[in-house]
C-alpha positions in Angstrom: 0.0 0.0 0.0 2.9 2.4 0.8 4.3 2.0 -2.8 0.8 2.8 -4.2 0.5 6.0 -2.3 3.9 7.2 -3.4 3.1 6.7 -7.1 2.3 9.9 -8.9 -0.2 8.5 -11.4 -2.4 7.1 -8.6 -2.8 10.6 -7.2 -3.6 12.1 -10.6 -6.2 9.3 -11.2 -7.7 10.0 -7.8 -7.9 13.7 -8.7 -9.8 12.8 -11.9 -12.2 10.6 -10.0 -12.8 13.4 -7.4 -13.3 15.9 -10.1 -15.9 13.7 -11.7 -17.6 13.2 -8.4 -17.7 17.0 -8.0 -19.7 17.2 -11.2 -22.2 14.8 -9.8 -22.5 16.3 -6.3 -23.3 20.0 -5.8 -21.6 22.4 -3.6 -17.8 22.3 -4.1 -17.5 19.2 -1.9 -14.9 17.2 -3.8 -13.2 19.9 -5.8 -10.7 20.9 -3.0 -9.7 17.3 -2.6 -9.3 17.0 -6.4 -7.0 20.0 -6.5 -5.0 18.7 -3.5 -4.6 15.2 -5.1 -3.6 16.8 -8.4 -1.0 18.9 -6.8 0.4 16.0 -4.8 0.5 13.9 -7.9 2.5 16.6 -9.7 4.7 17.2 -6.7 5.5 13.4 -6.6 7.3 13.9 -9.9 9.7 16.2 -8.2 10.3 17.2 -4.6 7.9 14.9 -2.7 9.5 11.7 -4.0 11.6 11.3 -0.9 8.9 11.8 1.7 7.2 9.1 3.7 3.6 8.1 3.2 2.3 10.0 6.4 4.1 13.1 5.2 2.6 12.8 1.8 -0.9 12.5 3.3 -0.2 15.5 5.5 0.8 17.5 2.4 -2.4 16.3 0.7 -4.6 17.4 3.6 -2.9 20.8 3.8 -3.1 21.4 0.0 -6.8 20.3 0.0 -7.7 22.7 2.8 -5.9 25.6 1.2 -7.6 24.9 -2.1 -11.0 24.7 -0.4 -10.4 28.0 1.4 -9.3 29.7 -1.8 -12.2 28.5 -3.8 -14.6 29.4 -1.0 -13.3 33.0 -1.0 -13.3 33.2 -4.9 -16.7 31.7 -5.5 -18.5 33.0 -2.4 -21.2 35.7 -2.5 -20.1 39.2 -1.6 -20.3 39.8 2.2 -23.8 40.5 3.4 -25.6 39.1 0.3 -27.9 36.1 0.5 -28.8 33.9 -2.4 -32.5 34.2 -3.2 -34.7 32.5 -5.8 -37.5 34.5 -7.3 -39.0 31.8 -9.4 -39.5 28.0 -9.4 -37.2 25.9 -11.5 -40.3 24.3 -13.0 -41.8 27.5 -14.3 
């Protein structure tokens, strides 16, 4: 299992699966994890190769959290505004 988590293409495949899940589930749930997995997969081609599996998972968690926070700030409504719907989707 440790060799599998240190393989770059597994992380990129996981990023693709998480991105596809994001399309199926609303609300930016999986997109932060997809960005984190993609960044870890790309980093395993270079500087992260020598890290242990727990450190790679820690980097993945940190990158996912950062990506989620950035996307929350970028895609959020301006402060004080509330999303309202004036019509029914079936109209």
